[in-house]
LUMROKE-686895 format. One record per residue (C-alpha): residue in one letter; z, x, y. Coordinates in steps of 0.2 Angstrom, whole numbers, padded with zeros to 4 digits, always signed. Layout:
N
AZXY
...
% end
This chain:
524
X+0135-0243-0143
X+0153-0237-0139
X+0148-0218-0139
X+0135-0220-0125
X+0148-0218-0110
X+0155-0203-0119
X+0138-0196-0122
X+0133-0199-0104
X+0149-0190-0098
X+0145-0176-0109
X+0127-0175-0103
X+0133-0174-0084
X+0145-0161-0089
X+0133-0152-0096
X+0122-0154-0082
X+0134-0149-0070
X+0139-0133-0080
X+0120-0128-0078
X+0122-0129-0059
X+0123-0114-0049
X+0141-0114-0046
X+0147-0132-0055
X+0156-0135-0040
X+0157-0153-0042
X+0175-0155-0049
X+0190-0163-0041
X+0209-0157-0036
X+0222-0167-0033
X+0229-0154-0021
X+0212-0153-0011
X+0216-0163+0004
X+0231-0152+0008
X+0221-0136+0006
X+0209-0143+0019
X+0221-0147+0032
X+0228-0128+0032
X+0228-0121+0049
X+0218-0107+0056
X+0229-0092+0054
X+0240-0087+0070
X+0232-0069+0070
X+0214-0077+0071
X+0219-0089+0084
X+0226-0075+0094
X+0209-0065+0092
X+0201-0080+0099
X+0210-0080+0114
X+0206-0060+0118
X+0187-0066+0116
X+0189-0080+0128
X+0186-0093+0114
X+0193-0109+0108
X+0196-0114+0092
X+0185-0129+0094
X+0171-0119+0101
X+0154-0121+0090
X+0152-0108+0076
X+0139-0098+0067
X+0139-0089+0051
X+0128-0075+0044
X+0130-0067+0026
X+0121-0051+0021
X+0120-0047+0002
X+0118-0028+0001
X+0132-0026+0013
X+0141-0040+0006
X+0147-0045+0021
X+0150-0063+0029
X+0151-0064+0049
X+0159-0079+0059
X+0153-0081+0077
X+0158-0092+0090
X+0150-0099+0106
X+0160-0094+0122
X+0161-0102+0140
X+0145-0093+0144
X+0134-0102+0131
X+0132-0087+0121
X+0139-0081+0104
X+0150-0067+0099
X+0156-0060+0084
X+0172-0067+0079
X+0177-0059+0062
X+0170-0052+0047
X+0175-0056+0030
X+0171-0045+0014
X+0161-0056+0000
X+0170-0054-0016
X+0156-0059-0027
X+0137-0064-0025
X+0125-0065-0040
X+0107-0060-0044
X+0097-0048-0035
X+0090-0045-0016
X+0078-0059-0013
X+0077-0079-0011
X+0082-0090-0024
X+0066-0097-0033
X+0071-0109-0047
X+0086-0117-0055
X+0096-0105-0066
X+0089-0089-0060
X+0107-0084-0053
X+0101-0080-0036
X+0110-0084-0021
X+0099-0092-0007
X+0091-0082+0008
X+0086-0093+0023
X+0093-0103+0037
X+0102-0119+0033
X+0111-0132+0043
X+0129-0135+0037
X+0135-0154+0042
X+0152-0160+0039
X+0147-0170+0025
X+0142-0154+0015
X+0162-0149+0017
X+0171-0151+0001
X+0189-0152+0002
X+0190-0156-0016
X+0180-0141-0023
X+0185-0134-0040
X+0183-0118-0033
X+0199-0120-0021
X+0187-0126-0006
X+0168-0124-0002
X+0154-0130+0008
X+0136-0133+0003
X+0122-0123+0009
X+0110-0136+0007
X+0098-0127-0004
X+0084-0131-0005
X+0080-0135+0013
X+0062-0139+0020
X+0054-0121+0018
X+0062-0119+0001
X+0053-0135-0005
X+0037-0131+0004
X+0037-0115-0006
X+0041-0125-0023
X+0058-0118-0025
X+0071-0127-0035
X+0091-0127-0037
X+0106-0136-0033
X+0124-0134-0028
X+0123-0118-0020
X+0139-0116-0011
X+0150-0104-0001
X+0168-0106-0010
X+0184-0098-0016
X+0188-0086-0030
X+0178-0072-0036
X+0165-0080-0048
X+0148-0084-0044
X+0132-0090-0052
X+0121-0090-0036
X+0135-0094-0023
X+0144-0084-0011
X+0163-0082-0018
X+0175-0076-0005
X+0192-0078-0012
X+0203-0091-0011
X+0212-0085+0005
X+0195-0081+0015
X+0186-0097+0012
X+0204-0106+0017
X+0201-0098+0035
X+0183-0100+0036
X+0185-0120+0031
X+0197-0121+0044
X+0188-0112+0058
X+0173-0124+0053
X+0184-0141+0053
X+0190-0137+0070
X+0174-0133+0077
X+0168-0150+0069
X+0182-0159+0078
X+0177-0151+0093
X+0160-0160+0093
X+0148-0147+0084
X+0138-0159+0072
X+0130-0145+0062
X+0134-0126+0061
X+0120-0114+0056
X+0122-0103+0041
X+0110-0088+0041
X+0108-0080+0024
X+0100-0061+0022
X+0097-0050+0009
X+0103-0035+0022
X+0106-0032+0039
X+0088-0032+0048
X+0089-0014+0055
X+0075-0002+0057
X+0083+0008+0043
X+0083-0006+0030
X+0065-0012+0035
X+0059+0006+0033
X+0067+0009+0016
X+0062-0008+0009
X+0045-0009+0015
X+0037-0009-0002
X+0049-0021-0010
X+0039-0037-0016
X+0049-0049-0004
X+0046-0038+0011
X+0035-0051+0019
X+0046-0067+0018
X+0060-0054+0024
X+0049-0051+0039
X+0049-0068+0042
X+0068-0071+0042
X+0070-0056+0054
X+0060-0066+0067
X+0075-0078+0068
X+0088-0063+0065
X+0078-0056+0082
X+0080-0071+0092
X+0099-0072+0088
X+0102-0054+0091
X+0093-0052+0107
X+0099-0069+0116
X+0114-0073+0107
X+0108-0090+0105
X+0106-0100+0088
X+0087-0101+0086
X+0079-0118+0083
X+0071-0117+0067
X+0055-0125+0061
X+0043-0124+0046
X+0026-0123+0048
X+0017-0123+0032
X+0025-0111+0021
X+0034-0100+0034
X+0048-0102+0046
X+0047-0103+0065
X+0059-0098+0077
X+0061-0101+0095
X+0069-0115+0107
X+0066-0133+0108
X+0047-0132+0105
X+0051-0123+0088
X+0063-0137+0085
X+0049-0150+0089
X+0037-0143+0077
X+0027-0131+0086
X+0019-0118+0074
X+0017-0106+0089
X+0033-0107+0099
X+0036-0097+0115
X+0044-0081+0112
X+0057-0074+0125
X+0050-0057+0131
X+0068-0051+0126
X+0065-0055+0109
X+0046-0047+0110
X+0055-0031+0117
X+0067-0031+0103
X+0053-0033+0089
X+0042-0019+0097
X+0058-0007+0099
X+0060-0011+0079
X+0043-0008+0074
X+0042+0009+0082
X+0058+0015+0075
X+0052+0010+0057
X+0034+0019+0060
X+0045+0034+0066
X+0057+0033+0051
X+0042+0032+0039
X+0034+0047+0047
X+0049+0057+0045
X+0048+0053+0024
X+0059+0038+0023
X+0058+0034+0005
X+0052+0017+0000
X+0065+0010-0013
X+0071-0004-0021
X+0088-0009-0026
X+0091-0016-0044
X+0108-0024-0048
X+0115-0028-0064
X+0120-0045-0057
X+0124-0045-0039
X+0137-0035-0031
X+0155-0037-0020
X+0162-0028-0005
X+0170-0011-0009
X+0186-0018-0001
X+0190-0026-0017
X+0187-0010-0028
X+0192+0005-0020
X+0213+0008-0019
X+0212+0013-0001
X+0197+0008+0008
X+0191+0019+0022
X+0185+0005+0034
X+0198-0004+0045
X+0185-0018+0047
X+0197-0030+0036
X+0214-0023+0041
X+0218-0041+0045
X+0216-0045+0027
X+0232-0048+0017
X+0239-0033+0009
X+0241-0030-0006
X+0223-0037-0008
X+0221-0055-0011
X+0221-0063-0028
X+0203-0063-0034
X+0205-0075-0047
X+0193-0077-0061
X+0179-0063-0059
X+0163-0066-0067
X+0154-0053-0077
X+0165-0039-0072
X+0155-0027-0083
X+0139-0029-0070
X+0151-0027-0056
X+0157-0010-0063
X+0139-0004-0064
X+0131+0002-0046
X+0114-0004-0041
X+0101+0007-0046
X+0089+0013-0032
X+0072+0015-0037
X+0056+0022-0028
X+0041+0011-0025
X+0024+0018-0023
X+0013+0010-0011
X+0003-0005-0018
X-0014+0001-0015
X-0019+0018-0024
X-0026+0032-0014
X-0045+0033-0014
X-0051+0050-0021
X-0055+0063-0006
X-0065+0078-0010
X-0056+0094-0007
X-0063+0106+0007
X-0068+0121-0001
X-0067+0134+0012
X-0081+0144+0002
X-0094+0130+0004
X-0088+0118+0018
X-0096+0122+0035
X-0089+0106+0044
X-0078+0110+0059
X-0060+0115+0057
X-0048+0098+0055
X-0061+0087+0049
X-0054+0076+0036
X-0065+0071+0022
X-0071+0053+0021
X-0070+0042+0005
X-0087+0047+0000
X-0085+0064+0003
X-0085+0069-0015
X-0104+0061-0016
X-0111+0072-0002
X-0120+0086-0004
X-0115+0104+0005
X-0121+0104+0023
X-0140+0107+0026
X-0145+0111+0008
X-0163+0115+0004
X-0173+0099+0005
X-0184+0094-0008
X-0202+0096-0003
X-0209+0079-0006
X-0225+0073+0002
X-0215+0059+0012
X-0201+0071+0017
X-0214+0086+0021
X-0213+0082+0041
X-0195+0080+0042
X-0192+0095+0033
X-0203+0106+0044
X-0194+0100+0058
X-0176+0102+0052
X-0166+0115+0064
X-0155+0123+0051
X-0162+0134+0039
X-0161+0131+0019
X-0152+0140+0007
X-0159+0154-0002
X-0170+0147-0016
X-0168+0154-0033
X-0184+0167-0036
X-0196+0160-0049
X-0212+0166-0055
X-0223+0153-0045
X-0242+0156-0039
X-0241+0140-0029
X-0245+0144-0011
X-0240+0162-0014
X-0255+0176-0016
X-0242+0189-0023
X-0237+0178-0035
X-0253+0179-0044
X-0251+0198-0044
X-0234+0197-0052
X-0239+0185-0064
X-0256+0192-0068
X-0255+0210-0065
X-0248+0215-0082
X-0257+0201-0091
X-0274+0211-0089
X-0267+0228-0091
X-0267+0231-0073
X-0255+0242-0062
X-0239+0234-0056
X-0241+0224-0042
X-0234+0232-0025
X-0220+0225-0017
X-0225+0211-0005
X-0227+0217+0014
X-0217+0206+0026
X-0230+0194+0033
X-0235+0194+0052
X-0226+0181+0063
X-0234+0164+0059
X-0238+0151+0072
X-0228+0137+0073
X-0227+0126+0059
X-0238+0111+0058
X-0231+0094+0054
X-0245+0090+0044
X-0244+0092+0026
X-0256+0106+0020
X-0264+0104+0004
X-0258+0116-0011
X-0270+0129-0019
X-0278+0121-0033
X-0292+0127-0046
X-0303+0113-0037
X-0303+0125-0021
X-0313+0142-0021
X-0299+0156-0024
X-0297+0171-0013
X-0309+0186-0016
X-0294+0196-0022
X-0288+0184-0035
X-0306+0180-0039
X-0308+0199-0043
X-0292+0199-0054
X-0299+0183-0064
X-0317+0188-0065
X-0318+0207-0066
X-0335+0215-0066
X-0342+0220-0083
X-0340+0238-0081
X-0323+0237-0077
X-0318+0224-0087
X-0325+0234-0102
X-0316+0249-0097
X-0300+0240-0097
X-0301+0231-0113
X-0309+0248-0122
X-0294+0258-0117
X-0282+0244-0125
X-0291+0238-0141
X-0302+0253-0148
X-0319+0248-0156
X-0316+0229-0155
X-0326+0216-0145
X-0314+0211-0131
X-0310+0193-0131
X-0314+0182-0116
X-0301+0182-0102
X-0298+0163-0104
X-0293+0166-0122
X-0281+0180-0118
X-0270+0168-0108
X-0267+0156-0121
X-0248+0161-0122
X-0241+0166-0105
X-0225+0171-0102
X-0212+0158-0105
X-0206+0148-0089
X-0221+0155-0079
X-0235+0144-0074
X-0252+0147-0084
X-0268+0152-0076
X-0277+0139-0067
X-0289+0129-0075
X-0309+0132-0072
X-0314+0122-0056
X-0321+0105-0057
X-0338+0102-0056
X-0347+0099-0039
X-0345+0082-0033
X-0332+0077-0046
X-0315+0073-0041
X-0299+0080-0049
X-0292+0071-0062
X-0274+0064-0062
X-0262+0077-0066
X-0273+0092-0064
X-0271+0104-0050
X-0253+0097-0047
X-0248+0101-0029
X-0232+0107-0025
X-0226+0089-0021
X-0231+0081-0037
X-0231+0095-0051
X-0217+0096-0064
X-0215+0113-0064
X-0212+0114-0046
X-0201+0099-0045
X-0190+0109-0059
X-0190+0124-0047
X-0186+0112-0032
X-0172+0105-0042
X-0165+0123-0046
X-0166+0127-0028
X-0155+0111-0022
X-0142+0114-0036
X-0140+0131-0032
X-0136+0127-0015
X-0123+0114-0020
X-0104+0119-0019
X-0094+0114-0034
X-0082+0100-0032
% end
């Protein structure tokens, strides 16, 4: 039983060690640190900007740039930048804090009250960001003890060095003394410029960052503190209507103009080829001010020289490695498009293929002569592609000569003579020639020669043998060529299905037509 208080204290210490920055310690010198005055150089800077130490403040933090800005509201009611501090250490990656222990520094809009200021911090001085706020809770995010504090060690916090947090704490203390009930802390992954938005446009957090930009646009366009509300799982920004909980607060025209201007700049940068990238850190970063022996910027010229003592630095090996910039491909894969083949593509110049262009046939291919499409095919204005020449007697008298001329020992058929001009094509389908219809006289003469002529022709080929009937001589026609038509059906007897096939339904004709269509298709 006596060990229970000890075990309870050990459990509390373990729980605090799992917190973000373990900023729950106490220091006997805390009260003295918290009473340090604002440095005289900073007070003089306020005077040049028409500010007083007790005017309200607003603080903005940027992870990628590792900078923290302190703004003060002037006599005109608008905020102006007072001073920028280099961040000595922040941990995690660009993006919001999602769960306890992920080492992420928070991103969002947080009100800081006097009760969140910690004069007895184990990290010199600090203030609690108030994470998770209403927005974070609405999105199911967890965590605690996310601080802005001294030294240079971070596990989800913004570490500023003891010197910097002492000045920031003093500025905030005087603002509270002047009557400010809470100051706004805005935390961003980077400065919300068109260049950064174009660069990180494919990052998984881009939707959340665009929501943050709405608040940034309000502040940068009007230099007024935006009222912040939460509607569902999104921030809403505006004036008093946003603070009252309106999901569609009125947006000032100046803010609208800034947003539209930024969108145009982003589109132009993307069109110029700005690559979509993502920054991957080993574990957060820090400002180059703390690494370079001779920093090129004069932004922090008022900082102590030599550089302030950074104290304990968390994970120095991670800081030594620069972030890796990775190119991110678009989420949606491009749809397969057909190539424009100049040999076969007859479309207008500059025409882009559609998503189904690869499935479309060549322009104006030879139509398949089905019975249903006969009328449309006859009226088609474009001339069909030249068909492949095949031995077919269907509807072609010269085909009979080509096919049967040598079969019976006759002379080769003469080349076909160009037919005379035909009348306009009738849209009514014309029945094809079949054995059930009397054949022309010339064709009949070939198929049924006179006995004398037939005797002479067969005697010349087979000397002394009785000639076989003409029907049996056709049992093995040339391969790929249609055989001789069957005898006509008896008078009054309808043709059986499958006999006397017309070009619309005959199997061989269909095969030939398929060859015609295939010959007119371009290769994909």
